[in-house]
N, CA, C and O atoms as a DFTB+ gen file, in Angstrom:
428 C
 N C O
     1  1     115.884      95.462      71.300
     2  2     114.911      95.541      71.188
     3  2     113.537      95.134      70.237
     4  3     113.522      95.909      69.282
     5  1     112.608      94.369      70.188
     6  2     111.374      94.482      69.779
     7  2     110.150      95.161      70.450
     8  3     109.830      94.470      71.418
     9  1     109.473      96.063      70.341
    10  2     108.612      96.368      71.140
    11  2     107.512      96.602      70.139
    12  3     107.729      97.426      69.250
    13  1     106.348      95.970      70.179
    14  2     105.079      96.097      69.139
    15  2     103.748      96.883      69.750
    16  3     102.706      96.893      69.094
    17  1     103.848      97.604      71.168
    18  2     103.116      98.308      71.519
    19  2     103.072     100.075      70.992
    20  3     104.030     100.662      70.488
    21  1     101.774     100.647      71.254
    22  2     101.671     101.580      70.834
    23  2     102.515     102.308      71.634
    24  3     102.915     101.840      72.701
    25  1     102.899     103.622      71.166
    26  2     103.785     104.870      72.080
    27  2     102.698     104.849      73.379
    28  3     103.138     104.945      74.524
    29  1     101.570     104.747      73.177
    30  2     101.060     105.524      74.473
    31  2     100.519     104.295      75.119
    32  3      99.756     104.560      76.048
    33  1     100.718     102.895      74.867
    34  2     100.199     102.063      76.092
    35  2     102.029     101.942      76.034
    36  3     102.685     101.137      76.695
    37  1     102.228     102.303      75.693
    38  2     104.038     102.159      76.068
    39  2     104.536     103.094      77.515
    40  3     105.302     102.779      78.425
    41  1     103.960     104.010      77.341
    42  2     103.797     105.983      77.962
    43  2     102.372     105.315      79.236
    44  3     102.697     105.670      80.369
    45  1     101.114     104.567      79.248
    46  2     100.894     103.812      80.121
    47  2     101.590     103.298      80.982
    48  3     101.617     103.974      82.010
    49  1     102.192     102.357      81.018
    50  2     102.540     100.542      80.913
    51  2     103.969     101.330      82.501
    52  3     104.214     101.003      83.663
    53  1     104.512     102.467      81.496
    54  2     105.748     103.379      82.789
    55  2     105.133     103.697      84.116
    56  3     105.513     103.374      85.242
    57  1     103.825     104.589      83.632
    58  2     103.105     105.079      84.820
    59  2     102.293     104.272      85.457
    60  3     101.788     104.834      86.429
    61  1     102.111     103.680      85.378
    62  2     100.794     102.831      85.845
    63  2     102.151     101.358      86.477
    64  3     101.581     100.364      86.928
    65  1     103.491     101.305      86.480
    66  2     104.855     101.280      86.712
    67  2     105.425     101.883      88.553
    68  3     105.664     101.351      89.637
    69  1     105.415     103.186      87.997
    70  2     105.514     104.219      88.540
    71  2     104.549     104.589      89.758
    72  3     104.943     105.277      90.700
    73  1     103.128     104.027      89.656
    74  2     102.112     104.260      89.950
    75  2     102.429     102.646      91.498
    76  3     102.513     102.597      92.725
    77  1     102.464     102.093      90.832
    78  2     101.890     100.277      91.283
    79  2     103.434     101.300      92.977
    80  3     103.332     101.463      94.193
    81  1     104.609     101.662      91.874
    82  2     105.584     101.352      93.114
    83  2     106.031     102.241      95.266
    84  3     106.587     102.127      96.358
    85  1     104.915     103.243      94.077
    86  2     104.450     104.455      95.066
    87  2     104.106     104.037      96.010
    88  3     104.426     104.104      97.197
    89  1     102.998     103.308      95.101
    90  2     101.828     102.400      96.595
    91  2     102.224     101.169      96.760
    92  3     101.264     100.571      97.245
    93  1     102.976     100.562      96.645
    94  2     103.920     100.003      98.177
    95  2     105.892     100.142      98.435
    96  3     106.673      99.377      99.003
    97  1     106.107     101.444      97.733
    98  2     107.083     101.905      98.967
    99  2     106.633     103.447      99.171
   100  3     107.288     104.261      99.823
   101  1     105.605     103.675      98.615
   102  2     104.879     105.314      99.423
   103  2     106.182     106.456      99.170
   104  3     106.579     107.379      99.882
   105  1     106.382     106.238      98.592
   106  2     107.831     107.130      96.942
   107  2     108.684     106.459      96.606
   108  3     109.275     105.585      97.240
   109  1     108.885     106.973      95.105
   110  2     109.375     106.060      93.571
   111  2     110.799     106.620      94.620
   112  3     110.788     107.534      95.444
   113  1     111.855     105.787      94.265
   114  2     112.578     105.176      95.241
   115  2     114.359     105.150      94.465
   116  3     114.930     104.069      94.323
   117  1     114.940     106.298      94.098
   118  2     115.682     105.575      93.208
   119  2     117.627     106.713      93.437
   120  3     117.681     107.943      93.461
   121  1     118.780     105.821      93.551
   122  2     119.422     106.928      93.436
   123  2     120.405     107.401      92.712
   124  3     121.155     107.062      91.796
   125  1     120.164     108.331      93.431
   126  2     120.976     110.009      92.153
   127  2     122.936     109.505      92.048
   128  3     123.880     109.390      92.831
   129  1     122.739     109.388      90.955
   130  2     124.136     109.511      90.440
   131  2     125.093     110.216      91.588
   132  3     124.911     111.225      92.269
   133  1     126.408     109.084      91.513
   134  2     127.338     109.211      91.686
   135  2     127.713     110.122      93.553
   136  3     128.794     110.569      93.936
   137  1     126.077     110.101      94.479
   138  2     126.071     111.130      95.784
   139  2     126.171     109.599      96.002
   140  3     126.950     109.380      96.930
   141  1     125.743     108.655      95.561
   142  2     125.327     107.327      96.607
   143  2     123.576     107.745      97.505
   144  3     123.105     106.977      98.344
   145  1     123.118     108.611      97.228
   146  2     121.952     108.627      98.261
   147  2     120.959     108.472      97.419
   148  3     121.040     108.711      96.215
   149  1     119.443     107.847      98.307
   150  2     118.038     107.405      97.456
   151  2     117.736     108.740      98.140
   152  3     118.024     109.547      99.024
   153  1     116.773     108.327      96.873
   154  2     116.428     109.329      96.402
   155  2     114.319     109.539      96.871
   156  3     113.857     108.593      96.233
   157  1     113.508     110.004      97.338
   158  2     112.190     109.120      97.860
   159  2     111.763     110.657      97.095
   160  3     111.831     111.871      97.286
   161  1     111.312     109.703      96.161
   162  2     110.085     111.016      94.514
   163  2     108.517     111.020      94.888
   164  3     107.738     110.308      95.522
   165  1     108.489     112.004      94.274
   166  2     107.252     111.851      93.959
   167  2     106.720     112.449      92.640
   168  3     107.169     113.564      92.372
   169  1     105.774     111.866      91.700
   170  2     105.547     112.094      90.430
   171  2     104.528     113.401      89.870
   172  3     103.367     113.805      89.943
   173  1     105.606     113.670      89.377
   174  2     104.737     115.411      88.631
   175  2     104.545     115.571      87.673
   176  3     104.149     116.709      87.422
   177  1     104.679     114.583      86.474
   178  2     105.125     114.732      84.830
   179  2     105.166     113.418      84.421
   180  3     105.504     112.738      85.391
   181  1     104.985     112.749      83.462
   182  2     105.325     112.156      82.165
   183  2     104.876     111.623      81.054
   184  3     103.836     111.003      81.276
   185  1     105.174     111.593      80.052
   186  2     105.564     111.553      78.801
   187  2     104.684     111.031      78.084
   188  3     104.977     109.859      77.847
   189  1     103.504     111.427      77.510
   190  2     102.102     111.004      76.464
   191  2     102.278     109.749      76.539
   192  3     101.425     109.010      77.030
   193  1     104.185     109.035      75.737
   194  2     103.945     108.883      74.463
   195  2     105.065     108.070      74.487
   196  3     105.628     108.677      75.398
   197  1     105.786     107.235      74.229
   198  2     107.428     107.062      73.800
   199  2     107.689     107.432      73.091
   200  3     106.985     107.672      72.110
   201  1     109.317     107.769      73.279
   202  2     110.114     108.160      72.171
   203  2     110.646     106.896      71.933
   204  3     110.618     105.857      72.594
   205  1     111.353     107.316      70.389
   206  2     112.026     106.053      69.903
   207  2     113.494     107.068      69.584
   208  3     113.590     108.236      69.205
   209  1     114.547     106.015      69.934
   210  2     115.826     105.901      70.708
   211  2     116.905     105.439      69.198
   212  3     116.397     104.931      68.198
   213  1     118.307     105.714      69.303
   214  2     118.274     104.533      68.780
   215  2     118.317     103.308      68.435
   216  3     118.001     102.815      69.518
   217  1     118.559     101.904      67.335
   218  2     118.688     100.804      66.832
   219  2     117.058     100.449      67.074
   220  3     116.858      99.237      67.140
   221  1     115.724     101.383      67.233
   222  2     114.825     101.334      67.799
   223  2     114.424     100.581      69.303
   224  3     113.631      99.723      69.693
   225  1     115.407     101.396      69.837
   226  2     115.177     101.588      71.004
   227  2     113.559     102.263      71.710
   228  3     113.145     103.176      70.995
   229  1     112.841     102.034      72.661
   230  2     111.699     103.024      72.824
   231  2     112.144     103.950      74.343
   232  3     111.911     103.026      75.123
   233  1     112.389     104.557      74.823
   234  2     112.051     105.156      76.155
   235  2     110.818     105.747      76.771
   236  3     109.808     105.844      76.074
   237  1     110.815     106.100      77.866
   238  2     109.367     107.252      78.519
   239  2     109.932     108.016      79.799
   240  3     110.222     107.554      80.902
   241  1     109.998     109.226      79.360
   242  2     110.847     109.850      80.677
   243  2     109.684     110.173      81.706
   244  3     108.552     109.760      81.455
   245  1     109.877     110.735      82.593
   246  2     109.002     111.197      83.928
   247  2     109.589     112.289      84.028
   248  3     110.452     112.773      83.295
   249  1     108.837     112.925      85.499
   250  2     109.671     114.497      85.808
   251  2     108.997     114.013      87.550
   252  3     107.867     113.588      87.792
   253  1     109.914     114.214      88.347
   254  2     109.596     114.085      89.816
   255  2     110.111     115.404      90.459
   256  3     110.861     116.295      90.059
   257  1     109.598     115.243      91.315
   258  2     110.271     116.235      92.997
   259  2     110.613     114.985      94.211
   260  3     110.299     113.873      94.638
   261  1     111.834     116.578      94.413
   262  2     112.000     115.667      96.271
   263  2     111.586     116.191      97.307
   264  3     110.815     117.117      97.054
   265  1     111.820     115.945      98.833
   266  2     110.457     116.884      99.891
   267  2     110.737     118.449      99.127
   268  3     109.754     119.042      98.684
   269  1     112.462     119.230      98.969
   270  2     112.550     120.323      98.783
   271  2     112.072     121.046      97.577
   272  3     112.585     122.134      97.317
   273  1     110.837     120.394      96.561
   274  2     110.942     121.099      95.606
   275  2     112.403     121.023      94.946
   276  3     112.850     122.163      95.069
   277  1     113.743     119.902      94.045
   278  2     113.985     120.086      93.470
   279  2     113.268     118.384      92.262
   280  3     112.922     117.277      92.677
   281  1     113.301     118.871      90.895
   282  2     112.921     117.818      89.930
   283  2     114.091     117.099      89.600
   284  3     115.269     117.429      89.731
   285  1     113.660     116.215      89.217
   286  2     114.483     115.207      88.373
   287  2     113.794     114.281      87.023
   288  3     112.714     113.701      87.136
   289  1     114.276     114.270      86.285
   290  2     114.055     113.795      85.207
   291  2     114.644     112.405      84.987
   292  3     115.852     112.174      84.932
   293  1     113.384     111.236      84.830
   294  2     114.424     109.983      84.778
   295  2     113.700     109.307      83.356
   296  3     112.528     109.435      83.001
   297  1     114.495     108.760      82.865
   298  2     114.138     108.077      81.622
   299  2     114.297     106.231      81.123
   300  3     115.200     105.511      80.697
   301  1     112.720     106.058      81.514
   302  2     112.905     104.776      81.517
   303  2     112.788     103.788      80.192
   304  3     111.860     104.033      79.422
   305  1     113.533     102.860      79.931
   306  2     114.484     102.584      78.913
   307  2     113.483     100.697      78.357
   308  3     113.633      99.598      78.890
   309  1     112.667     101.039      77.291
   310  2     112.160      99.484      77.679
   311  2     112.280      98.667      75.899
   312  3     112.371      99.172      74.780
   313  1     112.224      97.276      76.362
   314  2     112.476      96.820      75.738
   315  2     111.574      95.690      75.987
   316  3     111.079      95.763      77.112
   317  1     110.968      94.052      74.900
   318  2     110.399      92.811      74.702
   319  2     111.818      92.346      76.026
   320  3     113.039      92.484      76.090
   321  1     110.491      91.636      77.079
   322  2     111.548      90.652      77.889
   323  2     111.332      89.820      77.783
   324  3     110.229      89.533      77.318
   325  1     112.236      88.868      78.140
   326  2     112.487      86.996      77.722
   327  2     110.768      86.800      77.853
   328  3     110.145      87.008      76.812
   329  1     110.180      86.509      78.767
   330  2     108.836      86.100      78.911
   331  2     107.795      86.398      78.019
   332  3     106.698      85.984      78.395
   333  1     107.824      87.322      76.360
   334  2     107.439      88.141      75.624
   335  2     106.794      89.561      76.054
   336  3     106.297      90.198      75.126
   337  1     106.732      90.185      77.455
   338  2     106.397      91.224      77.805
   339  2     106.744      92.588      77.676
   340  3     106.981      93.022      76.549
   341  1     106.782      93.006      78.234
   342  2     107.283      94.543      78.312
   343  2     108.314      94.530      79.678
   344  3     107.779      94.514      80.787
   345  1     109.472      94.535      79.593
   346  2     110.626      94.637      80.709
   347  2     111.582      96.084      80.367
   348  3     112.327      96.089      79.387
   349  1     111.430      97.705      81.600
   350  2     111.872      99.058      81.994
   351  2     113.788      98.523      82.358
   352  3     114.307      98.886      83.413
   353  1     114.504      97.754      81.427
   354  2     115.657      97.535      81.110
   355  2     117.027      98.427      82.063
   356  3     117.875      98.060      82.876
   357  1     116.724      99.496      81.544
   358  2     117.260     100.725      82.642
   359  2     116.781     101.787      82.569
   360  3     116.227     102.328      81.613
   361  1     117.063     102.322      84.084
   362  2     116.455     103.888      84.784
   363  2     117.953     104.308      84.463
   364  3     118.800     103.417      84.522
   365  1     118.434     105.888      84.052
   366  2     118.904     106.705      83.921
   367  2     117.845     107.902      84.353
   368  3     116.622     107.958      84.481
   369  1     119.109     108.970      84.538
   370  2     118.932     110.408      85.088
   371  2     119.159     111.577      83.595
   372  3     120.085     111.873      82.839
   373  1     118.095     111.857      83.723
   374  2     118.601     113.067      82.151
   375  2     118.956     114.059      83.138
   376  3     118.372     114.450      84.149
   377  1     120.295     114.439      82.484
   378  2     121.452     115.712      82.623
   379  2     120.322     116.491      82.613
   380  3     119.258     116.306      82.021
   381  1     120.828     117.783      83.661
   382  2     119.653     119.052      83.661
   383  2     119.748     119.539      82.250
   384  3     118.885     118.868      81.685
   385  1     120.207     120.192      81.499
   386  2     120.860     120.512      79.877
   387  2     120.229     120.536      79.334
   388  3     120.001     121.485      78.583
   389  1     119.304     119.050      79.433
   390  2     119.328     118.254      78.302
   391  2     117.536     118.611      77.905
   392  3     116.724     118.808      78.809
   393  1     117.181     118.640      76.540
   394  2     114.951     119.012      76.659
   395  2     114.106     118.677      77.631
   396  3     113.471     117.665      77.338
   397  1     113.840     119.140      78.703
   398  2     112.273     118.745      78.821
   399  2     111.471     117.402      78.024
   400  3     111.792     116.960      76.920
   401  1     110.711     117.057      78.615
   402  2     110.186     115.676      77.295
   403  2     108.402     116.493      77.602
   404  3     107.899     117.328      78.353
   405  1     108.044     115.700      76.610
   406  2     106.536     116.866      76.710
   407  2     106.261     115.645      77.404
   408  3     106.746     114.517      77.319
   409  1     105.133     116.281      78.290
   410  2     104.446     115.773      79.782
   411  2     103.492     115.615      79.820
   412  3     103.122     116.099      78.750
   413  1     102.735     115.290      80.249
   414  2     101.324     115.592      80.992
   415  2     101.446     115.788      82.966
   416  3     102.208     115.309      83.806
   417  1     100.462     116.574      83.019
   418  2     100.407     116.653      84.486
   419  2     100.587     115.222      85.317
   420  3     100.646     114.487      84.331
   421  1     100.659     114.710      85.962
   422  2      99.871     113.406      87.196
   423  2      99.426     114.000      88.394
   424  3     100.159     114.507      89.243
   425  1      98.299     113.925      88.431
   426  2      97.691     113.397      89.797
   427  2      97.692     112.917      90.851
   428  3      96.637     112.795      91.474
């Protein structure tokens, strides 16, 4: 994946995507792996900068909470889209034992 934007711009892109999705649907909807259940989540915090992974892959992590207060960390994987813009091509739940991202609280 070839991404030219700064790590801060990538984090802002993901945060904007999340906010627009919440504005459209009332909450961020994600299917919990293995549970076959759609979670209604609110955003609690998000990475301030994108992280670089293997092969130059960029990702941004965000922490969400459900109505019961349980936290979930979702990782948004980015690459350059076929039209030249950015594309979120994969969304994954981070296992609880993995370290939490350096985040900023979102209001």
